[in-house]
N, C-alpha and C positions, 0 to 999 in steps of 0.2 A: 143403615136403611134396610128395608125389606125388599127382596127381589120382586119386581113388578109394580112397586109403588113409586110414583113419580115424586121427585124432589119439589119442594115449594120454591119454584124458580124466582118468583117475585122477591121473596125474602133473601134468597141467595144473591141475586143481582144487586139488591140494596146493600147487602153486606160487602160484596166485592167493591162496589162503588165507594164505600166508606174507608177502604184501606188507604192509609196515607202514602203518598209518593214523594220522594223515594222512601222505601221502607226504613224505619228507624233502627239502625244497629243490626247486629246479628246475634241471636240468642237461640242456641240449639235446643235448650230445655224448653223454651217457649214454643218452638216449632213442634217438638215431640209431644208436648202437652196438648196443643191445639188439634193435632191429628188423631188423638185418641178416640176410640169408639167404645168397645166393651173392655178395653185394657184397664187394668187397675192402677197402673202407674206409667209415666212416660219412660221411653227407652232411648238412651243416648250412650254413645261410646266414642272414644277418641284414641289416637295413637300418633306418635311422631315417626317421621321418615327423614333422617338427616335434618336439614333446615326446614322441612315441610311438615305439615300437620294434616291428618285425615280425621274428619269428624263425621259421624253417622247418626241418623235418627230412624226410628222404625215404629210401626204400629201393626197390630194384628194378633188375635188370641183365639180365633176360631175359624172354621172352614179353611184350614191351611193344609193342603196336600191334595194333589201333587203340584209341585212347582209353584209354590207361594200362594196362589189363589187370592184371598182378601188381604194379603200382607202388602204393605207399602214401606219402602225404605229408600232413603236418599243419603248419599255420601258426598262429601265436599272436601276438596283438597286444594292447596295452593302450590302443589308440585308442578313442575314443568314437564310435560309429556305429550306426545302426539296422541290424537284421538284413536288411531288404530291400535297403538300399543296399549293404551288405557283400556280400550274395549276388550282386547284379548285377555289382558290381565284380570279384569273384572269378571269376565265370563268364567274363567278358571276358578276364581274364588267363590263365585255364586254357586257353582256346581257342588262345591264342598261344604257350603254353609246353608244359605237360604233354600236351595233346592234339595237339601238333606234334612229338612225340617218337616215334621208332621204333628199336628195337634189331634185331628179327628178323622183323617182320611178324606174329608170332603173338600170341595172346591167351589169357587164362586167367581165373581167378576173382578176386574180392576187391579190385578196384581201388577206391581211395578217395583223394579230395582234399578236405580240409576246412580251414576257418579258423575260429578262435574269437577273440572280442574281449571283454575284461572291462571296458573303458571307464575304467580308473583314471587314464589320462593325460589324459582329457578329449577334447573334439572336436578334430579336426585337419582341415586342408584336404583335401577328397576327392581332388583331382588329385594332391596330394603323397602321400597314402596309397596310391592306386592305383599310383603310380610305385614306391613302396617295395615293395609286394606283388609287382609285376612283377620288380623287381630280385632279390628272393628266389627267385621261381619260375624265372626265367631261370638263375640260379646253380645251383639244384638240378637243373634240366633238363640243363644242360651236364655237371654231375657225373654224373648218371645215364647219359647217353649215352656219355661217355668211359670209364665203368666197365662198359660192356656186356660180357656174357660173352665172353671171349676177345679183347676189343677192344684195339687198340694205338693207335688214333687217334680223335679226335673229328671227325666229319664234319658240316659245316653246309652246307645247300643254300638259297641265297637265290634266289627267283624274283621278278622285278619286271616291270612293264609288262604285267600280266595283265588279262584282261577283268573279272574280279571276284575276290573273296577265295577263293571255292571253286576257281576254275581255278588260281590261284596255288598253293594248298596241294596240290591234286590233282597237279599237275605236279611240285612239289617232293617230295612223298611218293613218286611213281613213281621219281624219281631216287634218293632216299636208300634206298629199299627194293630197288633192283635188285642182285641178287647179283653181276652183272658189274661194276657201278660199285663196289660195296663191296670186291670182291676187287682191282680195279684200284687203288683207294685204298690197300689194304693193301700192295700190291706197289709203290707209288709209281710207277705206270704212268700217264702223262698221256694216256690213250686217250680222247679226247673223243668218239669214235664211240660209246662205250658210253652216254654222256650223251644223245647224239642219239637212240640207240635207245630209251632210257627215255622221252624226250619223245614219240617216235613211238607209244609204246604207248597214249597218251591219244587213241585214234582217234576218239572222239566230239567232241573239240575241233577241229572242222574249220576254225576261224578261225585256228589256229596255222599260219603260213606259214614253211616252212623257209628261205626266202630272207631272212626278216627276223629270225630268231632269232639272238641273240648269246650265246656261251658263254665264260666265263672260269674259269680255275683260279687262285684268288687274284686278283691284279690283272692277270694275263696273258690276253689274248684268244687263244683257240685255234680259234674258229669264229665267223664265216666266214674271218677272217684266219688262214691256215694257217701254222704254224711249220715251219721246216726241222728236220732231224734234230738239229743241234747245239742249237737252241733247245729242242726237246722234251727233250733229255737234261738241259739246265740246269733245266727245269721239274721234273724228277724230284726234284731236291734240295728244292724247295718241298714236294712231296708226301711227302717222307720225314719231315717234321715231325710232331708229335703233334696237329696241328690243321690240317685241310684245309677250305677253303671253295670250293664250286662255285657260281658265279653264272650265272643264266640270265635273259636279257631276252627276253620273248615278243613285246613290242610289239603287243599286242592291246588294251591299255587302261592303266589307272593303278594297278591293285591289286598288292599284293605280299604275300609270306609267307616266313617262315624256318622250316625244319624242322631237327631235330637227330637225329643218328644216329651210327653208328660203322662201322668197317671190318669185314670178315668174314675171320676168320683160321682156320687149321687148328686152333687151340686151341678155338675155338667148336665145331667139328665134334666133336672128341674129347670135350670136356666133356659135350655133350648125347648123344653116342653111348653114353657110359658112365654116364649119369645115374642109373639105378636099379641098376647093377651094381658 
């Protein structure tokens, strides 16, 4: 919907009244399909945790950042666990996944991430359950990022060697949200200067020393070891893939973070320029 335009509540109430009770069966794909808006495909992920299963669905491909915005995701498990333990576990995972996702730096209403557990599979090892929840959330996060409005590529930014978790995520978000970085990725242009620029925008992080920072596109170091023109041309083939990783080592500490995003294409501009017309 468009912000400020009211829903046709008579049609919505009629639709809600027609839902059969009890609901027939459980079909995660049907749920993921029903909740799509501008998504191009439904998003479902699942993982096992001992005798239990974790299943998740999600939707959202635009106006995502900070902290989810128009993204909706629901996870379900039959693991036996207390509400407090599950809440703490889920919050840790969400911080590393959905709250590390950005499509276009914009935000909106109605963001939701929830997890429900019915306990029918009995207790499971907490570490194993958290790993399964993270597997599902990472999978959904990657699907959301790669399906960003107008996106042609999934962009991952890994920052390591940071002073603390906040610095790692802050620098990574600055890179993944840079229009110049996003357009360079779209054009398969290995312009590492745009990454340097984005790091430099973190002007309050005075402990970041440009002489110690190391930048890689994929496995290839591009700074401070400079590539010649032939090597840069070869690196363009890597950036032409549908999955690009930018890695930055700050060497200010031992913390790290990964953020998820996408390229910025002319289709994104056209889609949103014509959104209400």
